[in-house]
C-alpha positions in Angstrom: 0.0 0.0 0.0 1.1 3.6 -0.6 2.5 5.0 2.7 0.9 8.4 1.9 -2.5 6.9 2.7 -1.5 6.8 6.4 -0.4 10.4 6.6 -2.3 13.2 8.5 -1.6 16.6 9.9 -1.1 16.8 13.6 -0.8 20.2 15.3 2.2 20.3 17.6 0.1 21.4 20.6 -1.7 18.0 20.5 1.5 16.2 21.6 1.3 15.5 25.3 4.5 16.3 27.3 3.2 14.9 30.6 0.8 12.1 31.4 -2.7 12.7 32.8 -2.9 12.7 36.6 -4.3 10.4 37.9 -3.3 8.1 35.1 -6.7 6.6 34.6 -8.3 10.1 34.2 -7.0 10.2 30.6 -9.6 10.5 27.9 -10.4 7.4 25.8 -12.0 7.3 22.3 -14.1 4.2 21.9 -14.7 2.6 18.5 -16.9 -0.5 18.4 -20.0 -1.8 16.7 -22.1 1.0 18.2 -20.0 3.7 16.6 -17.5 6.2 17.9 -17.9 8.0 21.3 -15.9 9.8 23.9 -15.1 8.2 27.3 -12.3 8.1 29.9 -9.9 5.3 30.8 -11.6 4.8 34.2 -14.8 3.9 32.3 -13.2 0.8 30.9 -14.9 -1.7 33.4 -18.3 -0.7 32.0 -17.1 -0.9 28.4 -15.9 -4.5 28.5 -17.7 -7.7 29.5 -17.2 -10.2 32.3 -15.0 -12.9 30.9 -12.9 -10.6 28.8 -9.1 -10.6 29.4 -6.7 -7.7 29.1 -3.1 -8.6 28.2 -0.3 -6.3 29.4 3.4 -6.1 28.5 5.5 -6.4 31.6 8.7 -5.1 30.1 10.6 -2.5 32.1 12.3 0.5 30.4 16.0 0.8 31.1 18.1 4.0 31.1 19.1 3.4 27.5 20.0 7.0 26.4 23.8 7.5 26.7 26.0 10.5 26.0 29.7 9.9 25.5 33.0 10.9 23.8 35.1 9.3 21.1 38.2 11.5 21.4 36.9 15.0 21.1 33.8 14.0 19.3 30.4 13.9 21.1 28.7 10.6 20.5 25.1 9.8 21.5 23.9 6.2 21.7 20.3 4.9 22.1 20.4 1.2 22.9 18.0 -0.6 20.7 18.2 -4.4 21.2 20.2 -6.7 23.4 22.5 -9.1 21.4 24.4 -10.7 24.2 25.3 -10.4 27.9 27.4 -7.2 27.3 26.5 -6.4 23.7 23.7 -4.1 22.6 22.7 -2.8 19.1 22.6 1.0 19.3 21.5 3.9 17.1 24.3 6.4 17.1 24.0 10.2 16.9 27.0 11.8 15.1 27.7 8.4 13.6 30.0 9.9 11.0 32.5 10.4 13.8 32.4 6.8 14.9 34.2 3.9 13.2 34.3 0.2 13.9 37.0 -0.5 16.5 36.5 2.8 18.3 36.0 3.1 22.0 33.3 5.4 23.4 33.7 6.9 26.9 30.3 7.4 28.5 31.7 8.8 31.8 31.3 7.3 35.3 33.9 4.7 34.4 31.7 3.3 31.6 33.3 2.5 28.2 32.1 0.5 25.2 33.7 -0.8 22.1 31.9 -0.1 18.7 31.8 -2.7 16.0 29.6 -4.3 13.3 28.0 -1.2 11.7 24.8 -2.2 10.0 23.1 -0.8 6.9 20.7 1.2 9.1 23.7 3.1 10.6 23.4 1.3 14.0 26.5 -0.2 15.7 27.0 -3.1 18.0 28.6 -1.8 21.3 30.2 -4.1 23.8 30.5 -2.7 27.4 33.9 -3.1 29.0 34.5 -4.6 32.5 32.8 -7.2 34.6 30.0 -5.2 36.3 26.5 -6.1 35.0 25.5 -3.8 32.2 22.4 -2.9 34.2 24.6 -1.3 36.9 26.6 0.6 34.3 23.4 2.0 32.7 22.1 3.0 36.1 25.3 5.1 36.5 25.6 6.8 33.1 22.2 6.3 31.3 19.0 8.3 31.3 15.4 7.5 30.5 15.0 7.3 26.7 12.0 9.6 26.2 10.5 9.5 22.7 12.1 12.1 20.4 8.8 14.1 20.0 8.9 14.7 23.8 12.7 15.0 24.3 12.9 17.6 21.5 10.5 19.8 23.5 11.8 19.5 27.1 14.6 17.7 29.0 14.2 14.4 30.7 13.7 14.9 34.5 13.2 12.9 37.7 9.5 12.7 37.1 10.0 10.7 33.9 11.7 7.8 35.8 8.3 7.1 37.3 6.0 8.5 34.7 7.5 6.4 31.9 7.1 3.0 33.6 3.9 1.1 33.7 2.6 -0.5 37.0 3.3 -3.9 35.4 7.0 -3.2 34.6 9.1 -6.1 36.0 11.3 -7.5 33.2 14.1 -5.0 32.3 15.0 -4.6 28.7 12.9 -2.1 26.9 14.1 1.2 25.5 10.5 2.5 25.1 7.5 2.0 27.3 4.4 0.0 26.3 2.6 3.3 26.7 -1.1 2.1 26.6 -0.5 0.5 30.0 0.6 3.8 31.5 -3.1 4.6 31.9 -3.7 1.8 34.4 -3.7 2.2 38.2 -4.1 -0.3 41.0 -7.5 1.2 41.7 -8.6 0.6 38.1 -7.3 -2.9 38.1 -9.3 -3.7 41.2 -12.5 -2.3 39.6 -11.9 -4.4 36.5 -11.4 -7.5 38.6 -14.6 -6.9 40.5 -16.4 -6.6 37.1 -15.1 -10.1 36.1 -12.5 -8.8 33.7 -9.2 -10.6 34.1 -5.6 -9.8 33.1 -2.5 -11.6 32.0 1.1 -10.5 31.1 3.6 -11.3 28.5 7.0 -9.7 27.7 8.1 -7.8 24.6 11.2 -5.6 24.9 10.3 -2.6 22.9 13.1 -1.3 20.7 13.9 2.2 19.6 12.9 1.2 16.1 9.3 1.8 17.2 9.9 5.5 16.6 11.5 5.2 13.2 9.4 6.7 10.4 8.5 4.6 7.4 10.7 6.1 4.7 9.6 3.7 1.9 6.9 4.9 -0.5 5.2 1.5 -0.3 4.6 -0.7 2.7 6.0 -3.7 0.9 9.4 -2.1 0.9 9.5 -1.3 4.6 11.7 -3.5 6.9 10.7 -3.8 10.5 13.2 -4.0 13.3 13.1 -7.2 15.3 12.2 -7.2 19.0 12.5 -10.0 21.5 9.4 -11.4 23.2 8.1 -14.3 25.3 4.7 -15.9 26.0 4.9 -18.8 28.4 2.8 -22.0 28.3 0.5 -21.0 31.1 -0.3 -17.6 29.6 -1.0 -19.1 26.1 -3.3 -21.7 27.7 -5.1 -19.0 29.6 -5.7 -16.9 26.5 -7.0 -19.8 24.6 -9.3 -20.8 27.4 -10.8 -17.3 27.6 -11.6 -17.3 23.9 -13.0 -20.9 24.0 -15.4 -19.7 26.8 -16.6 -16.8 24.7 -14.5 -14.1 26.2 -12.4 -11.6 24.3 -8.6 -11.3 24.4 -7.9 -7.5 24.4 -4.3 -6.4 24.0 -3.2 -3.4 25.9 -0.8 -1.8 23.5 0.4 -2.6 20.1 3.4 -4.5 21.6 1.1 -7.0 23.3 -1.0 -7.3 20.1 2.1 -7.9 17.9 3.5 -10.6 20.2 0.1 -12.4 20.5 -0.3 -12.4 16.7 3.2 -13.7 16.3 2.4 -16.6 18.6 -0.9 -17.5 17.0 -1.2 -20.1 14.3 -3.5 -20.1 11.3 -5.8 -22.3 13.4 -6.3 -19.5 15.9 -4.5 -21.3 18.7 -2.0 -19.2 20.7 1.2 -21.1 21.4 4.2 -20.4 23.7 6.7 -18.1 22.0 10.2 -17.0 22.8 12.4 -15.2 20.3 12.5 -12.3 17.9 9.4 -11.0 16.1 9.4 -8.5 13.2 5.7 -8.8 12.4 4.4 -5.9 10.3 0.6 -5.6 10.3 -1.1 -3.6 7.6 -4.6 -3.4 6.2 -5.6 -6.8 4.7 -4.0 -8.7 7.6 -6.3 -11.3 9.2 -6.2 -11.1 13.0 -6.0 -14.5 14.6 -5.2 -14.1 18.3 -6.8 -10.8 19.5 -10.3 -9.5 19.7 -9.6 -5.8 20.6 -7.0 -3.3 21.5 -6.4 -0.5 24.0 -3.8 1.9 22.5 -2.7 5.5 22.4 -2.8 7.8 19.3 0.1 7.2 16.9 2.3 9.1 14.6 1.4 9.7 11.0 2.9 7.3 8.4 3.9 5.0 11.3 3.7 1.2 11.4 1.5 1.6 14.4 -1.1 3.7 12.6 -1.0 1.1 9.9 -1.7 -1.6 12.5 -4.8 0.1 14.0 -6.0 0.8 10.4 -5.7 -3.0 9.8 -7.8 -3.7 12.9 -10.5 -1.1 12.3 -10.3 -0.1 8.7 -8.3 2.8 7.3 -11.2 5.2 6.6 -12.7 4.7 10.1 -9.3 5.3 11.7 -8.8 8.4 9.6 -12.2 9.7 10.7 -11.4 8.8 14.4 -8.1 10.7 14.3 -9.8 13.8 12.7 -12.3 13.7 15.6 -9.5 13.3 18.2 -7.5 16.2 16.7 -10.6 18.5 16.5 -11.7 17.7 20.1 -8.3 18.2 21.7 -7.3 14.6 22.5 -3.7 14.4 23.6 -1.4 12.3 21.3 1.5 9.9 21.6 3.3 8.3 24.5 2.0 10.5 27.3 -1.3 11.2 25.6 -4.9 9.8 25.7 -6.1 6.3 24.8 -8.5 4.6 22.4 -10.4 1.4 22.8 -10.8 -0.5 19.5 -13.3 -3.3 19.3 -13.8 -4.5 15.7 
């Protein structure tokens, strides 16, 4: 498909720079068989049915934004995907000043060796020493806010909490599964009382989630792989919910992409562990999910293509026009949508 079909104009003032407080007070645009209507995230228990199951991503964002020196040159690194105990694939700022074999000094006694430059301009960087990389990142790294927020204000202490979900337990993401940022313990208790369950899986979100689609046609776009895991118990539970007539509703496109990666043509969700580079565009037949809670996405992005595949391109274009006209807040710290095809 032509990528221009997924373009739209978004006024800069619609980009949220802070999350709603409390988190579940965020607005939520509901699209279902009854039409399109405005609600709030805390209305969710009344919008779902007893027996439904929400699926959250329990990945935890690491301080993956690094600033360092290669000689006199300033080098920025955004970790993207773990490739080994001490090796990460990283997108590099000022990459023209970095060569394979160079050492980057990130300060605080943290250095890394650059190698294996890829076609996309990323490097493999191997951290020196014996300390766990997690400790090194805690010393020299900072929270990797999305570029559309970081370009408007500096990262601060609030972001260390604001940019983690209440489910975050498995370190390894360089971007938050932001749909789950709206959930609070109070909302989860209300959902449980309404007979709506929840489960977790793990998909370590990579920085590639923010890369624009530069190709003119979706067939020419190459997705970055991300590592994920669904265990046997979780797969069994999701299958049981659907067999009993309930709906599996992914919270976030990361949860949806992993479930779809783990689901066979027969509609059975199976255990999964490994990389997924699934790219969902209109025409895709969904096999494992029955709905989605998600934020509002960038124009021309793979995520807007995904929601258009789920609900139809024309309907999503109309929904986004409504959201822009009625002051919904967009992107990672913005408002939510509930999509029930």
